[in-house]
C-alpha positions as CSV (number, residue, x, y, z in Angstrom):
1,M,-21.7,148.1,-10.4
2,S,-20.2,147.3,-7.1
3,A,-17.0,145.3,-6.6
4,D,-19.0,142.4,-5.2
5,Q,-21.1,142.2,-8.4
6,A,-18.0,142.4,-10.6
7,L,-16.3,139.6,-8.6
8,Q,-19.4,137.5,-8.9
9,L,-19.4,138.0,-12.7
10,V,-15.7,137.1,-13.0
11,S,-16.2,134.1,-10.8
12,Q,-19.1,132.9,-13.0
13,L,-17.1,133.6,-16.2
14,L,-14.1,131.6,-14.9
15,W,-16.2,128.7,-13.8
16,T,-18.1,128.5,-17.1
17,S,-14.8,128.6,-19.1
18,F,-13.4,125.9,-16.9
19,L,-16.4,123.7,-17.5
20,I,-16.4,124.2,-21.2
21,S,-12.6,123.7,-21.7
22,G,-12.3,120.9,-19.2
23,P,-13.5,117.9,-21.3
24,I,-11.4,119.0,-24.3
25,L,-8.3,119.5,-22.2
26,G,-8.8,116.3,-20.2
27,A,-9.3,114.1,-23.3
28,T,-6.3,115.5,-25.1
29,L,-4.2,115.1,-21.9
30,V,-5.1,111.4,-21.6
31,V,-4.4,110.8,-25.3
32,G,-1.1,112.7,-25.1
33,L,0.0,110.6,-22.1
34,L,-0.9,107.4,-23.9
35,I,0.9,108.4,-27.1
36,S,3.9,109.5,-25.0
37,A,4.0,106.1,-23.3
38,F,3.7,104.4,-26.6
39,Q,6.6,106.5,-28.0
40,V,8.8,105.7,-25.0
41,V,8.1,102.0,-25.3
42,T,8.7,101.8,-29.0
43,Q,11.3,104.5,-29.3
44,I,9.4,106.1,-32.2
45,Q,10.0,109.9,-32.0
46,E,7.7,111.1,-34.8
47,T,6.1,114.5,-34.0
48,S,3.0,114.0,-36.1
49,L,2.3,110.9,-34.0
50,S,1.6,113.1,-31.0
51,Y,-0.3,115.9,-32.7
52,V,-2.7,114.1,-35.0
53,P,-4.4,111.9,-32.4
54,K,-4.8,114.8,-30.0
55,L,-6.4,117.0,-32.7
56,A,-8.7,114.2,-33.7
57,V,-9.8,113.6,-30.1
58,A,-10.3,117.3,-29.5
59,A,-12.5,117.5,-32.6
60,I,-14.5,114.4,-31.5
61,V,-15.1,115.9,-28.0
62,I,-16.1,119.2,-29.5
63,V,-18.6,117.6,-31.9
64,V,-20.0,115.3,-29.2
65,S,-20.4,118.0,-26.5
66,A,-21.1,121.0,-28.7
67,S,-24.8,121.3,-27.7
68,W,-23.9,121.1,-24.0
69,M,-21.2,123.7,-24.4
70,L,-23.5,126.0,-26.3
71,G,-26.1,125.6,-23.6
72,R,-23.7,126.6,-20.9
73,V,-22.5,129.7,-22.8
74,T,-26.0,130.7,-23.6
75,G,-27.0,130.3,-20.0
76,F,-24.1,132.4,-18.9
77,A,-24.9,135.1,-21.4
78,A,-28.6,135.1,-20.4
79,S,-27.6,135.5,-16.7
80,L,-25.2,138.3,-17.6
81,F,-27.9,140.2,-19.5
82,R,-30.3,139.7,-16.7
83,S,-27.8,141.1,-14.2
84,I,-27.1,144.1,-16.5
85,A,-30.8,144.9,-16.5
86,N,-30.9,144.8,-12.7
87,M,-27.9,147.1,-12.1
88,N,-28.4,150.4,-10.4
């Protein structure tokens, strides 16, 4: 395996992981900001108020986009196995 092939695989790995984790992180970020703004306005400093909605939103995003995520990971794994078969 040459250095170019290794860098290509690492690049594909990082891009795939970014695409898979992006929706979950983005949704929890938005919910966290909304909850933080609500806490500042109402001066309620309850820690469970920030964790429970973020966990619920993360679970909903995972359930809704699980098939798409699995397809991306499966596609990456298939391309990885094809590239292993073509190595010198």
